[in-house]
VOGUVEX-553402 format. One record per residue (C-alpha): x, y, z; residue number from 1. Coordinates in nm, 4 decimals, always signed. Layout:
X	Y	Z	NUM;
...
END
This chain:
-0.0006	-0.0014	-0.0076	1;
+0.1565	+0.3282	-0.1034	2;
+0.1105	+0.6271	+0.1332	3;
-0.0126	+0.9337	-0.0488	4;
+0.2607	+1.2107	-0.0726	5;
-0.0139	+1.4754	-0.0225	6;
-0.0984	+1.2987	+0.3203	7;
+0.2659	+1.3168	+0.4248	8;
+0.2990	+1.6684	+0.3251	9;
-0.0118	+1.7663	+0.5301	10;
+0.1472	+1.5832	+0.8305	11;
+0.4644	+1.7656	+0.7809	12;
+0.2770	+2.0833	+0.8041	13;
+0.1547	+1.9890	+1.1371	14;
-0.1795	+1.8135	+1.0408	15;
-0.2169	+1.5618	+1.3273	16;
-0.5094	+1.3949	+1.1586	17;
-0.3140	+1.3299	+0.8408	18;
-0.0403	+1.1585	+1.0526	19;
-0.2925	+0.9535	+1.2386	20;
-0.4333	+0.8381	+0.8975	21;
-0.0987	+0.7430	+0.7792	22;
-0.0288	+0.5555	+1.1087	23;
-0.3602	+0.3694	+1.0682	24;
-0.2531	+0.2664	+0.7208	25;
+0.0807	+0.1121	+0.8137	26;
+0.0600	+0.0180	+1.1906	27;
-0.0217	-0.3609	+1.1150	28;
+0.2773	-0.4000	+0.8730	29;
+0.5036	-0.2279	+1.1314	30;
+0.3775	-0.4413	+1.4252	31;
+0.4087	-0.7774	+1.2245	32;
+0.7630	-0.6702	+1.1044	33;
+0.8671	-0.5885	+1.4744	34;
+0.6921	-0.8993	+1.6133	35;
+0.8841	-1.1279	+1.3882	36;
+1.2139	-0.9619	+1.4221	37;
+1.1820	-0.9382	+1.8045	38;
+0.9624	-1.2300	+1.8706	39;
+0.7922	-1.0672	+2.1595	40;
+0.4585	-0.8808	+2.1386	41;
+0.5350	-0.6263	+2.4129	42;
+0.8782	-0.5372	+2.2634	43;
+0.7117	-0.5264	+1.9285	44;
+0.4709	-0.2683	+2.0467	45;
+0.7328	-0.0763	+2.2221	46;
+0.9318	-0.0610	+1.9155	47;
+0.6426	+0.0437	+1.6936	48;
+0.5431	+0.3064	+1.9579	49;
+0.8984	+0.4447	+1.9756	50;
+0.9272	+0.4544	+1.6170	51;
+0.5953	+0.6428	+1.5657	52;
+0.6981	+0.9058	+1.8311	53;
+1.0382	+0.9596	+1.6633	54;
+0.8874	+0.9771	+1.3262	55;
+0.6204	+1.2247	+1.4453	56;
+0.8846	+1.4253	+1.6220	57;
+1.1299	+1.4321	+1.3149	58;
+0.8977	+1.4273	+1.0196	59;
+1.0162	+1.7663	+0.9087	60;
+1.3402	+1.5933	+0.8245	61;
+1.1949	+1.3630	+0.5630	62;
+1.3132	+1.5125	+0.2386	63;
+1.0910	+1.3236	-0.0177	64;
+0.7284	+1.2618	+0.1000	65;
+0.6971	+0.9576	-0.1354	66;
+0.9692	+0.7741	+0.0701	67;
+0.7653	+0.7919	+0.4020	68;
+0.7150	+0.4370	+0.4318	69;
+1.0886	+0.3407	+0.3574	70;
+1.1979	+0.6061	+0.6086	71;
+0.9665	+0.4895	+0.8996	72;
+1.0592	+0.1246	+0.8411	73;
+1.4257	+0.2244	+0.8536	74;
+1.3520	+0.3793	+1.1885	75;
+1.1579	+0.0741	+1.3031	76;
+1.4442	-0.1520	+1.1844	77;
+1.6985	+0.0432	+1.3933	78;
+1.4714	+0.0279	+1.6934	79;
+1.4371	-0.3448	+1.6623	80;
+1.8177	-0.3915	+1.6222	81;
+1.8705	-0.1798	+1.9407	82;
+1.6172	-0.3893	+2.1188	83;
+1.7910	-0.7237	+2.0037	84;
+2.1195	-0.6067	+2.1282	85;
+1.9475	-0.5560	+2.4694	86;
+1.8565	-0.9174	+2.4621	87;
+2.2099	-1.0147	+2.4571	88;
+2.2531	-0.8396	+2.7965	89;
+1.9585	-0.9984	+2.9718	90;
+2.0056	-1.2972	+3.1990	91;
+1.7411	-1.5630	+3.2384	92;
+1.6713	-1.6731	+3.5942	93;
+1.7228	-2.0450	+3.6542	94;
+1.3687	-2.1071	+3.7732	95;
+1.2135	-2.0199	+3.4322	96;
+1.0334	-2.3113	+3.2747	97;
+1.2302	-2.3807	+2.9571	98;
+1.0123	-2.5441	+2.6967	99;
+1.1307	-2.8462	+2.5124	100;
+1.0787	-2.9667	+2.1607	101;
+0.8212	-3.2030	+2.2776	102;
+0.6083	-2.9189	+2.4292	103;
+0.2815	-2.8263	+2.2579	104;
+0.3852	-2.5288	+2.0632	105;
+0.1232	-2.3729	+1.8367	106;
+0.1993	-2.2911	+1.4704	107;
+0.2873	-1.9349	+1.5463	108;
+0.5677	-2.0233	+1.7930	109;
+0.7114	-2.2780	+1.5573	110;
+0.7213	-2.0154	+1.2815	111;
+0.8814	-1.7537	+1.5202	112;
+1.1294	-2.0265	+1.6098	113;
+1.2116	-2.1002	+1.2401	114;
+1.2348	-1.7312	+1.1784	115;
+1.4809	-1.6774	+1.4582	116;
+1.7175	-1.9138	+1.2757	117;
+1.7700	-1.6554	+0.9942	118;
+2.0471	-1.4055	+1.0069	119;
+1.9789	-1.0402	+1.0333	120;
+1.9754	-0.9559	+0.6625	121;
+1.7611	-1.2524	+0.5925	122;
+1.5047	-1.1507	+0.8599	123;
+1.5066	-0.7981	+0.7300	124;
+1.4484	-0.9346	+0.3726	125;
+1.1598	-1.1657	+0.4776	126;
+1.0076	-0.8982	+0.7149	127;
+1.0072	-0.6421	+0.4532	128;
+0.8601	-0.8553	+0.1724	129;
+0.6225	-1.0702	+0.3710	130;
+0.5193	-0.8697	+0.6554	131;
+0.5409	-0.5141	+0.5295	132;
+0.4657	-0.5899	+0.1517	133;
+0.7867	-0.4322	+0.0059	134;
+0.8730	-0.5004	-0.3507	135;
+1.2361	-0.6452	-0.4259	136;
+1.3522	-0.3226	-0.5669	137;
+1.2420	-0.1304	-0.2648	138;
+1.4179	-0.3686	-0.0430	139;
+1.7219	-0.3352	-0.2606	140;
+1.7134	+0.0228	-0.2283	141;
+1.6844	+0.0021	+0.1534	142;
+1.9708	-0.2692	+0.1800	143;
+2.1738	-0.1305	-0.1125	144;
+2.1379	-0.4616	-0.3008	145;
+2.0438	-0.5618	-0.6464	146;
+1.6547	-0.6541	-0.6669	147;
+1.7670	-0.9878	-0.8159	148;
+1.9898	-1.0547	-0.5184	149;
+1.7074	-0.9514	-0.2878	150;
+1.4774	-1.2082	-0.4529	151;
+1.7455	-1.4779	-0.4282	152;
+1.8006	-1.3983	-0.0641	153;
+1.4205	-1.3980	+0.0077	154;
+1.3922	-1.7345	-0.1658	155;
+1.6827	-1.8869	+0.0244	156;
+1.5432	-1.7586	+0.3582	157;
+1.1908	-1.8928	+0.2973	158;
+1.3475	-2.2245	+0.1989	159;
+1.5448	-2.2126	+0.5377	160;
+1.2063	-2.1312	+0.7239	161;
+1.0163	-2.4154	+0.5395	162;
+1.3047	-2.6794	+0.6212	163;
+1.3018	-2.5759	+0.9808	164;
+0.9189	-2.6119	+0.9860	165;
+0.9470	-2.9561	+0.8531	166;
+1.1906	-3.0575	+1.1396	167;
+0.9739	-2.9123	+1.4173	168;
END
């Protein structure tokens, strides 16, 4: 879904309703992206919320209105990367009930587990293509990759997920 440049322009000029309308158009895509990158609903909500606040505050810095969606997803991607770095510093108490492979996971947890096995660039490509609806040329612009390379990486990453799902 493309966001109208006119709507972005109105938001840049202080129209809160225009920004709210933009937010409504992209919230689900942003949340899905953050959820699958972070694997946690609360952290995904926090990342989206922080992103929207930063985007609203710095909207005047956006040079080209037609690139709003790319711009806000770049902010979100950075928020998610920062949050993932925080995960590395967390310790897990020993009394936490750790699930085993035999536990009754639902399909969503299996998918999140398979998704977590991807490297950062693969996660970004899959998230942007599948969850946010970006085209390969748009992802290529964002990651500085050739669109054919993006399609290849997407195909390989989806293959990895499928293989993991077969094992689970």
